[in-house]
NUROLO-658323 format. One record per atom (N, C-alpha, C, O): residue number from 0; residue in one letter; x, y, z. Coordinates in steps of 0.001 Angstrom, whole numbers. Layout:
BEGIN
NUM_A_X_Y_Z
...
END
This chain:
BEGIN
0_M_-25804_46086_96034
0_M_-24935_47128_95625
0_M_-24212_47921_97015
0_M_-24902_48393_97918
1_G_-23046_47958_97003
1_G_-22353_48485_98202
1_G_-21397_49509_97733
1_G_-21026_49545_96560
2_Y_-20968_50388_98685
2_Y_-20342_51831_98448
2_Y_-19073_51718_99078
2_Y_-19031_51298_100235
3_Y_-17970_52053_98442
3_Y_-16620_51893_99266
3_Y_-16001_53128_99077
3_Y_-14770_53145_99085
4_G_-16715_54323_98882
4_G_-15889_55671_98627
4_G_-16369_56411_99834
4_G_-17280_56066_100587
5_P_-15517_57627_99918
5_P_-14483_58069_99241
5_P_-13076_57396_99762
5_P_-12800_57241_100951
6_V_-12262_57036_98690
6_V_-11030_56465_99105
6_V_-9953_57368_98636
6_V_-10206_57884_97548
7_L_-8881_57680_99137
7_L_-7789_58460_98740
7_L_-6767_57675_98209
7_L_-6202_56836_98911
8_H_-6439_57879_96911
8_H_-5656_57118_96231
8_H_-4156_57759_96021
8_H_-4036_58965_96237
9_D_-3152_57096_95660
9_D_-1961_57620_95383
9_D_-1823_58787_94350
9_D_-784_59435_94220
10_T_-2771_58959_93749
10_T_-3077_60057_92853
10_T_-3324_61254_93268
10_T_-3196_62231_92529
11_N_-3782_61343_94734
11_N_-4305_62336_95305
11_N_-5386_62847_94712
11_N_-5495_64066_94580
12_Q_-6239_62070_94317
12_Q_-7494_62436_93913
12_Q_-8894_61600_94786
12_Q_-8836_60413_95106
13_L_-9721_62217_94977
13_L_-10786_61471_95919
13_L_-11788_60749_95076
13_L_-12515_61327_94267
14_Q_-11796_59496_95292
14_Q_-12555_58748_94439
14_Q_-13902_58103_94987
14_Q_-13766_57653_96125
15_S_-15040_57970_94495
15_S_-16206_57346_95074
15_S_-16598_56239_94023
15_S_-16488_56441_92814
16_S_-17062_55061_94556
16_S_-17394_53965_93639
16_S_-18290_53091_94197
16_S_-18423_53099_95421
17_E_-18999_52254_93442
17_E_-19735_51279_93948
17_E_-19344_49834_93702
17_E_-18447_49672_92875
18_Y_-19856_48767_94270
18_Y_-19555_47461_93989
18_Y_-20697_46502_94051
18_Y_-21643_46802_94778
19_T_-20725_45425_93401
19_T_-21704_44594_93561
19_T_-21367_43402_94555
19_T_-20349_42746_94336
20_L_-22096_43127_95527
20_L_-22129_42060_96503
20_L_-22628_40708_96082
20_L_-23826_40608_95817
21_V_-21941_39782_96001
21_V_-22560_38557_95770
21_V_-22231_37423_96947
21_V_-21085_37018_97143
22_R_-23205_37036_97584
22_R_-23078_36242_98842
22_R_-23189_34550_98375
22_R_-24060_34059_97657
23_S_-22230_33970_98908
23_S_-22035_32535_98438
23_S_-21876_31675_99837
23_S_-21316_32030_100874
24_R_-22418_30666_99596
24_R_-22451_29554_100873
24_R_-21126_28819_100791
24_R_-20590_28245_101739
25_R_-20634_28904_99498
25_R_-19375_28090_99212
25_R_-18023_28836_99581
25_R_-16950_28261_99762
26_S_-18226_30121_99658
26_S_-17172_31135_99849
26_S_-16799_30974_101253
26_S_-17597_30962_102190
27_R_-15465_30845_101337
27_R_-14797_30816_102896
27_R_-14118_32325_103187
27_R_-13768_32644_104324
28_S_-13990_33105_102173
28_S_-13306_34438_102283
28_S_-13789_35345_101298
28_S_-14488_35053_100328
29_L_-13305_36618_101664
29_L_-13712_37802_100695
29_L_-12946_37761_99532
29_L_-11765_37416_99548
30_R_-13653_38153_98335
30_R_-12729_38065_97101
30_R_-13374_39246_96394
30_R_-14593_39380_96285
31_I_-12386_40163_95882
31_I_-12577_41323_94990
31_I_-12171_41077_93633
31_I_-11035_40666_93396
32_M_-13069_41313_92660
32_M_-12787_41135_91183
32_M_-12991_42443_90704
32_M_-13905_43119_91176
33_V_-12234_42892_89802
33_V_-12560_44017_88837
33_V_-12710_43505_87504
33_V_-11725_42983_86983
34_D_-13865_43579_86831
34_D_-14059_43094_85684
34_D_-13453_43721_84576
34_D_-12952_44833_84747
35_I_-13417_43131_83358
35_I_-12623_43732_82214
35_I_-13009_45124_81716
35_I_-12326_45862_81006
36_D_-14363_45376_82271
36_D_-14810_46681_81920
36_D_-14881_47560_83088
36_D_-15576_48572_82993
37_G_-14244_47306_84199
37_G_-14025_48136_85327
37_G_-15134_48047_86499
37_G_-15129_48793_87477
38_V_-15923_47202_86303
38_V_-17116_46934_87350
38_V_-16438_46167_88333
38_V_-15560_45357_88037
39_V_-16896_46443_89734
39_V_-16192_45794_90895
39_V_-17234_44850_91561
39_V_-18340_45233_91944
40_R_-16784_43625_91655
40_R_-17623_42601_92133
40_R_-16889_41923_93418
40_R_-15742_41482_93351
41_V_-17631_41893_94514
41_V_-17279_41366_95556
41_V_-17922_40081_95999
41_V_-19119_40170_96275
42_T_-17353_38908_96119
42_T_-17947_37774_96696
42_T_-17566_37420_98191
42_T_-16404_37246_98559
43_A_-18714_37332_99038
43_A_-18296_37147_100422
43_A_-19230_35904_100884
43_A_-20246_35543_100289
44_P_-18676_35300_102095
44_P_-19447_34393_102818
44_P_-20742_34999_103226
44_P_-20866_36201_103457
45_V_-21790_34048_103315
45_V_-23202_34374_103797
45_V_-23453_35113_105118
45_V_-24348_35951_105235
46_L_-22521_34720_106220
46_L_-22614_35149_107416
46_L_-21900_36507_107725
46_L_-22245_37231_108659
47_L_-20875_36793_106864
47_L_-20035_37803_106945
47_L_-20937_39180_107034
47_L_-21799_39335_106169
48_S_-20769_40170_108036
48_S_-21486_41162_108043
48_S_-21101_42400_106830
48_S_-19978_42595_106365
49_K_-22177_43040_106529
49_K_-22030_43982_105437
49_K_-21063_45079_105794
49_K_-20371_45567_104900
50_N_-20953_45555_107196
50_N_-20025_46461_107589
50_N_-18515_45963_107382
50_N_-17574_46623_106942
51_Y_-18523_44668_107800
51_Y_-17007_44183_107496
51_Y_-16553_44145_106098
51_Y_-15412_44460_105758
52_V_-17595_43701_105194
52_V_-17425_43786_103706
52_V_-16878_45136_103332
52_V_-15785_45292_102787
53_D_-17759_46161_103680
53_D_-17515_47519_103395
53_D_-16194_48037_103713
53_D_-15569_48819_102997
54_A_-15750_47495_104976
54_A_-14357_48206_105482
54_A_-13188_47395_104534
54_A_-12120_47938_104255
55_Y_-13498_46197_104138
55_Y_-12524_45495_103665
55_Y_-12292_45725_102183
55_Y_-11258_45450_101574
56_V_-13416_46275_101677
56_V_-13366_46945_100289
56_V_-12718_48343_100290
56_V_-11971_48676_99371
57_R_-12983_49099_101243
57_R_-12512_50420_101561
57_R_-10829_50096_101663
57_R_-10048_50625_100872
58_K_-10461_49337_102536
58_K_-9127_49251_102616
58_K_-8384_48731_101366
58_K_-7165_48893_101310
59_H_-8956_48196_100491
59_H_-8417_47770_98961
59_H_-8629_48733_98193
59_H_-8355_48466_97023
60_G_-9087_49967_98409
60_G_-9481_50825_97594
60_G_-8471_51401_96375
60_G_-8808_51685_95225
61_A_-7213_51482_96940
61_A_-6009_51846_95963
61_A_-5954_50520_94898
61_A_-5857_50667_93680
62_W_-6016_49494_95425
62_W_-5966_48460_94526
62_W_-7058_48325_93569
62_W_-6783_48009_92412
63_I_-8314_48537_93934
63_I_-9486_48675_93098
63_I_-9255_49650_92241
63_I_-9495_49342_91073
64_Y_-8766_51015_92471
64_Y_-8495_52089_91780
64_Y_-7671_51810_90743
64_Y_-7953_52168_89599
65_K_-6680_51208_91009
65_K_-5334_50888_90128
65_K_-6061_49944_88925
65_K_-6030_50252_87733
66_R_-6677_48817_89427
66_R_-7433_47957_88434
66_R_-8415_48748_87303
66_R_-8410_48546_86089
67_Q_-9234_49677_88030
67_Q_-10252_50451_87153
67_Q_-9468_51416_86290
67_Q_-9916_51676_85173
68_Q_-8335_51975_86703
68_Q_-7771_52796_85804
68_Q_-6968_51799_84500
68_Q_-6866_52259_83362
69_Q_-6519_50623_84805
69_Q_-6197_49808_83863
69_Q_-7299_49300_82881
69_Q_-7078_49100_81687
70_A_-8513_49109_83494
70_A_-9680_49005_82539
70_A_-10084_49913_81779
70_A_-10560_49617_80683
71_S_-9977_51286_82220
71_S_-10199_52178_81336
71_S_-9351_52678_80219
71_S_-9677_53593_79463
72_Q_-8042_51890_80168
72_Q_-7260_51948_79029
72_Q_-7497_50917_77987
72_Q_-6842_51014_76948
73_R_-8463_49804_78142
73_R_-8625_48938_77398
73_R_-9716_49306_76114
73_R_-10662_50093_76148
74_N_-9333_48620_75200
74_N_-10243_48806_74125
74_N_-11421_47631_74236
74_N_-11053_46534_73816
75_I_-12536_47692_74650
75_I_-13455_46751_74718
75_I_-14727_46891_73882
75_I_-15597_47752_74007
76_I_-14670_45825_72955
76_I_-15736_45457_72107
76_I_-16773_44695_72391
76_I_-16515_43515_72625
77_K_-17996_45070_72442
77_K_-19272_44117_72912
77_K_-19815_43601_71800
77_K_-19972_44281_70786
78_V_-20181_42236_71898
78_V_-20625_41475_70787
78_V_-21815_40709_71272
78_V_-21587_39766_72030
79_P_-23181_41006_70911
79_P_-24310_40012_70937
79_P_-24052_38645_70748
79_P_-23418_38293_69753
80_K_-24430_37879_71514
80_K_-24290_36332_71225
80_K_-24848_35906_70111
80_K_-24369_34891_69606
81_K_-25925_36532_69493
81_K_-26727_36231_68324
81_K_-25963_36420_67062
81_K_-26314_35875_66016
82_D_-24785_37288_67167
82_D_-23987_37522_66071
82_D_-22868_36638_65881
82_D_-22195_36666_64850
83_I_-22598_35690_67041
83_I_-21597_34548_66776
83_I_-21453_34009_65574
83_I_-20426_34127_64906
84_P_-22583_33311_65179
84_P_-22414_32437_63917
84_P_-22019_33197_62726
84_P_-21302_32603_61921
85_V_-22370_34437_62467
85_V_-22148_35257_61353
85_V_-20599_35767_61466
85_V_-19935_35993_60455
86_L_-20081_35929_62798
86_L_-18730_36370_63010
86_L_-17812_35091_62651
86_L_-16736_35275_62082
87_K_-18245_33807_62989
87_K_-17511_32633_62576
87_K_-17324_32636_61119
87_K_-16166_32483_60730
88_E_-18205_32774_60287
88_E_-18283_32722_58873
88_E_-17312_33792_58350
88_E_-16404_33524_57562
89_K_-17557_35025_58837
89_K_-16661_36023_58416
89_K_-15152_35864_58741
89_K_-14258_36130_57937
90_T_-14957_35394_60025
90_T_-13360_35198_60370
90_T_-13126_33975_59484
90_T_-12005_34053_58980
91_A_-13704_33008_59160
91_A_-13429_31932_58282
91_A_-12731_32531_56963
91_A_-11586_32201_56651
92_R_-13471_33397_56241
92_R_-13325_33991_54981
92_R_-11891_34888_55161
92_R_-10950_34730_54383
93_I_-11859_35701_56117
93_I_-10850_36474_56408
93_I_-9539_35740_56585
93_I_-8526_36099_55985
94_I_-9565_34736_57393
94_I_-8422_33949_57883
94_I_-7891_33315_56453
94_I_-6694_33423_56188
95_K_-8734_32693_55588
95_K_-8417_31872_54405
95_K_-7750_32824_53571
95_K_-6715_32499_52990
96_D_-8293_34086_53441
96_D_-7502_35060_52453
96_D_-6210_35426_52910
96_D_-5262_35302_52135
97_R_-6007_35933_54251
97_R_-4793_36463_54855
97_R_-3780_35293_54850
97_R_-2624_35449_54459
98_L_-4299_34038_55333
98_L_-3411_32865_55425
98_L_-2735_32682_54102
98_L_-1514_32586_53988
99_G_-3644_32637_53039
99_G_-3009_32347_51741
99_G_-1998_33239_51107
99_G_-1121_32934_50300
100_Y_-2301_34459_51649
100_Y_-1326_35622_51366
100_Y_115_35461_52068
100_Y_1151_35480_51403
101_F_98_35319_53318
101_F_1297_35282_53956
101_F_1965_34017_53941
101_F_3184_33986_54114
102_A_1245_32870_53737
102_A_1856_31466_53504
102_A_2685_31581_52511
102_A_3818_31115_52631
103_A_2258_32270_51250
103_A_2940_32364_50005
103_A_3916_33230_50117
103_A_4889_33006_49396
104_Q_3967_34346_50942
104_Q_5273_35237_51352
104_Q_6367_34352_51959
104_Q_7535_34420_51577
105_Y_5905_33444_53008
105_Y_6944_32826_53830
105_Y_7347_31429_53130
105_Y_8384_30841_53434
106_G_6390_30924_52116
106_G_6626_29790_51684
106_G_6313_28721_52541
106_G_7079_27758_52528
107_Y_5112_28703_53450
107_Y_4967_27814_54500
107_Y_3814_27123_53966
107_Y_3182_27637_53043
108_S_3466_25958_54476
108_S_2314_25239_54232
108_S_1810_24824_55662
108_S_2584_24591_56591
109_Y_499_24757_55748
109_Y_-250_24364_56955
109_Y_-1147_23160_56688
109_Y_-1342_22811_55524
110_K_-1669_22547_57648
110_K_-2506_21525_57354
110_K_-4083_22041_57550
110_K_-4731_22615_56675
111_K_-4539_21724_58832
111_K_-6049_22256_58976
111_K_-6018_23403_59679
111_K_-5175_23713_60519
112_V_-7253_24233_59209
112_V_-7437_25463_59801
112_V_-8828_25507_60631
112_V_-9831_25036_60095
113_S_-8892_25970_61711
113_S_-10301_25910_62613
113_S_-10446_27124_63034
113_S_-9428_27789_63227
114_I_-11677_27668_63261
114_I_-12130_28677_63462
114_I_-12916_28337_65079
114_I_-13877_27568_65073
115_R_-12502_28878_66258
115_R_-12959_28536_67541
115_R_-13353_29676_68447
115_R_-13089_30851_68193
116_D_-14042_29236_69587
116_D_-14324_30163_70551
116_D_-13349_30019_71476
116_D_-13672_29518_72553
117_Q_-12011_30410_71260
117_Q_-11008_30358_72388
117_Q_-11203_31588_73260
117_Q_-11390_32736_72858
118_K_-11119_31100_74717
118_K_-11296_32175_75616
118_K_-10300_33126_76061
118_K_-10634_34123_76701
119_T_-8864_32832_75702
119_T_-7814_33636_76171
119_T_-6865_33791_75122
119_T_-5817_34388_75366
120_R_-7155_33211_73680
120_R_-6011_33253_72719
120_R_-6787_33845_71484
120_R_-7990_33652_71306
121_W_-6020_34551_70687
121_W_-6465_34963_69381
121_W_-6016_33816_68446
121_W_-6669_33591_67427
122_G_-5125_33218_68700
122_G_-4760_31922_67891
122_G_-3981_31022_68329
122_G_-3291_31259_69321
123_S_-3926_29817_67694
123_S_-2757_28802_68233
123_S_-2217_27923_67142
123_S_-2867_27771_66108
124_C_-1071_27345_67324
124_C_-432_26417_66308
124_C_-185_25159_66941
124_C_327_25172_68060
125_S_-534_23836_66270
125_S_-226_22835_66913
125_S_1166_22305_66348
125_S_1719_22850_65393
126_R_1635_21314_66942
126_R_3056_20607_66528
126_R_2815_19992_65402
126_R_3841_19812_64745
127_S_1589_19492_64794
127_S_1291_18858_63592
127_S_909_19735_62339
127_S_718_19307_61201
128_G_825_21191_62811
128_G_810_22135_61592
128_G_-632_22510_61552
128_G_-1000_23166_60577
129_N_-1506_22190_62469
129_N_-3046_22792_62449
129_N_-2918_24332_62924
129_N_-2145_24636_63832
130_L_-3580_25119_62375
130_L_-3744_26416_62881
130_L_-5353_26547_63486
130_L_-6322_25955_63013
131_N_-5366_27364_64510
131_N_-6596_27525_65289
131_N_-6872_29186_65465
131_N_-5960_29883_65910
132_F_-7855_29640_65185
132_F_-8091_31101_65144
132_F_-9446_31540_65924
132_F_-10506_30989_65628
133_N_-9395_32480_66863
133_N_-10554_32921_67720
133_N_-11431_33626_66599
133_N_-10987_34421_65770
134_Y_-12923_33150_66723
134_Y_-13864_33797_65779
134_Y_-13978_35284_65989
134_Y_-14423_36012_65102
135_K_-13612_35701_67060
135_K_-13619_37192_67301
135_K_-12695_38076_66397
135_K_-12839_39295_66304
136_I_-11877_37463_65837
136_I_-10735_38283_64953
136_I_-11299_39060_64040
136_I_-10720_40112_63769
137_A_-12456_38752_63409
137_A_-13291_39639_62281
137_A_-13799_40875_62848
137_A_-14389_41688_62136
138_L_-13577_41095_64284
138_L_-13969_42429_64735
138_L_-12754_43495_65013
138_L_-12912_44621_65485
139_L_-11459_42882_64608
139_L_-10194_43477_64847
139_L_-10039_44338_63453
139_L_-10627_44076_62404
140_P_-9135_45402_63666
140_P_-8559_46166_62497
140_P_-7692_45237_61740
140_P_-7122_44308_62313
141_E_-7569_45465_60430
141_E_-6955_44723_59490
141_E_-5506_44224_59885
141_E_-5074_43074_59801
142_K_-4801_45461_60376
142_K_-3292_45186_60932
142_K_-3273_44262_62042
142_K_-2422_43372_62048
143_L_-4171_44374_63050
143_L_-4082_43159_63859
143_L_-4346_41912_63498
143_L_-3700_40977_63973
144_I_-5344_41729_62596
144_I_-5480_40491_62027
144_I_-4338_39856_61442
144_I_-3954_38712_61690
145_D_-3711_40848_60482
145_D_-2765_40360_59843
145_D_-1271_39790_60870
145_D_-512_38850_60636
146_Y_-1260_40680_61914
146_Y_-283_40333_62909
146_Y_-658_38722_63491
146_Y_136_37781_63472
147_I_-1807_38686_63907
147_I_-2102_37263_64468
147_I_-1971_36289_63447
147_I_-1512_35209_63820
148_V_-2291_36419_62138
148_V_-1928_35258_61105
148_V_-668_35196_60925
148_V_-225_34052_60823
149_I_237_36238_60834
149_I_1687_36112_60793
149_I_2305_35304_61929
149_I_3103_34373_61817
150_H_1782_35837_63066
150_H_2418_35191_64319
150_H_2088_33757_64367
150_H_2886_33035_64965
151_E_1129_33268_63880
151_E_573_31749_63836
151_E_1272_31057_62800
151_E_1690_29924_63038
152_L_1449_31565_61721
152_L_2276_30928_60777
152_L_3723_31043_60930
152_L_4378_30340_60161
153_C_4412_31828_61815
153_C_5649_31771_62095
153_C_5962_30518_63227
153_C_7058_30016_63474
154_H_4896_30248_63712
154_H_4947_29006_64624
154_H_5075_27698_63999
154_H_5463_26687_64584
155_L_4705_27778_62702
155_L_4978_26498_61972
155_L_6425_26135_61795
155_L_6790_25018_61431
156_K_7274_27189_62086
156_K_8814_27000_62007
156_K_9386_27137_63203
156_K_10467_26574_63374
157_E_8811_27885_64254
157_E_9427_28117_65584
157_E_8277_27920_66656
157_E_7580_28891_66951
158_L_8070_26720_67228
158_L_7117_26666_68189
158_L_7394_27073_69549
158_L_7202_26334_70514
159_N_7900_28397_69633
159_N_8237_28975_70815
159_N_8127_30687_70489
159_N_7557_31227_69541
160_H_8822_31273_71535
160_H_8821_32808_71360
160_H_10167_33226_71352
160_H_10478_34289_71888
161_S_11063_32446_70756
161_S_12506_32748_70764
161_S_12707_34114_69812
161_S_11848_34729_69181
162_K_14096_34365_69927
162_K_14612_35420_68980
162_K_14367_35169_67528
162_K_14091_36053_66718
163_N_14481_33973_67278
163_N_14390_33426_65814
163_N_13122_33508_65527
163_N_12912_33988_64413
164_F_12034_33160_66238
164_F_10745_33383_65900
164_F_10272_34773_65686
164_F_9547_35070_64737
165_W_10772_35797_66758
165_W_10371_37123_66481
165_W_10971_37749_65293
165_W_10377_38633_64676
166_N_12185_37294_64941
166_N_12887_37659_63615
166_N_12173_37207_62397
166_N_12182_37918_61393
167_L_11490_35951_62426
167_L_10474_35473_61392
167_L_9365_36448_61190
167_L_9037_36952_60115
168_V_8804_36659_62415
168_V_7569_37688_62598
168_V_7820_39025_62009
168_V_6924_39636_61427
169_A_9027_39492_62147
169_A_9413_40721_61692
169_A_9624_40992_60333
169_A_9558_42145_59906
170_R_9890_39960_59565
170_R_10061_39991_58158
170_R_8869_40337_57497
170_R_9071_40891_56417
171_A_7525_40162_57851
171_A_6438_40633_57315
171_A_5609_41570_58001
171_A_4657_42164_57496
172_C_6123_41702_59489
172_C_5381_42566_60433
172_C_6551_43310_61157
172_C_6908_42764_62200
173_P_7224_44461_60802
173_P_8280_45087_61549
173_P_7853_45852_62769
173_P_8580_46103_63730
174_E_6365_46259_62599
174_E_5985_46751_63810
174_E_5241_45950_64763
174_E_4343_46401_65473
175_H_5680_44636_64755
175_H_5033_43638_65477
175_H_4856_44129_67117
175_H_3840_43935_67786
176_L_5949_44727_67532
176_L_5931_44945_69271
176_L_4860_46171_69389
176_L_4257_46069_70458
177_L_4470_47205_68687
177_L_3511_47838_68778
177_L_1938_47327_68607
177_L_991_47721_69288
178_L_1891_46284_67453
178_L_657_45764_67460
178_L_418_44780_68452
178_L_-766_44654_68762
179_R_1307_43986_69083
179_R_1111_43196_70273
179_R_661_43974_71298
179_R_-310_43517_71901
180_K_1196_45262_71747
180_K_736_46036_72843
180_K_-807_46300_72530
180_K_-1671_45975_73344
181_E_-1103_46889_71341
181_E_-2458_47175_70974
181_E_-3360_46000_71151
181_E_-4447_46172_71703
182_L_-2956_44685_70680
182_L_-3737_43580_70992
182_L_-3981_43181_72330
182_L_-4983_42495_72536
183_R_-3254_43484_73259
183_R_-3234_43181_74738
183_R_-4467_44012_75336
183_R_-5271_43547_76144
184_R_-4496_45291_74825
184_R_-5390_46478_75164
184_R_-6756_46076_74736
184_R_-7720_46605_75290
185_T_-6961_45033_73635
185_T_-8075_44847_73164
185_T_-8801_43457_73646
185_T_-8330_42320_73612
186_H_-10068_43880_74096
186_H_-10906_42606_74645
186_H_-12268_42820_74043
186_H_-12914_43867_73990
187_I_-12628_41415_73525
187_I_-13898_41457_72994
187_I_-14885_40542_73962
187_I_-14576_39402_74307
188_V_-15907_41089_74287
188_V_-16825_40436_75319
188_V_-18192_39981_74725
188_V_-18753_40845_74052
189_T_-18686_39057_74821
189_T_-19991_38595_74139
189_T_-21059_38733_75404
189_T_-20862_38311_76544
190_R_-22060_39320_74997
190_R_-23069_39757_76149
190_R_-24476_38980_75547
190_R_-25539_39064_76163
END
């Protein structure tokens, strides 16, 4: 554990903070990472002195502070790994129900539906008309689930994010811009 404070930030506040130092034989340079929940991790070559690492981290204090502020505005939901099978089943039921409802509204048909452990996406649509959804969707509020379902359904007609696509989404979800922002701030982490 290292210490990089106090650092004066552009907000004119004095900030003190800690970081976790990981030494790596494969590392050729210093790397600072601020996790999704604001934890600072520094990876450094084995032979680099602790004083040099501390100075480097202090030098990047404003950048770290900015990333931590962004992290503090996120909605982070933590899920135990043991709950994943139950979540997958719950998501499958929810998606089947909401897809049926919105597909009827749009008059669209789809082929296969899969519930997956997608690392960076809430859902996806293939050219062949298959829909994939992240199993973590079950943890979201209903309005966000509906937005994701509508979004992927609309990709059946527009496989892009053109104006035509967003017009299709807006038919069933006029507040899609606000929901998109809320979804970007929401992160689900399995521990």
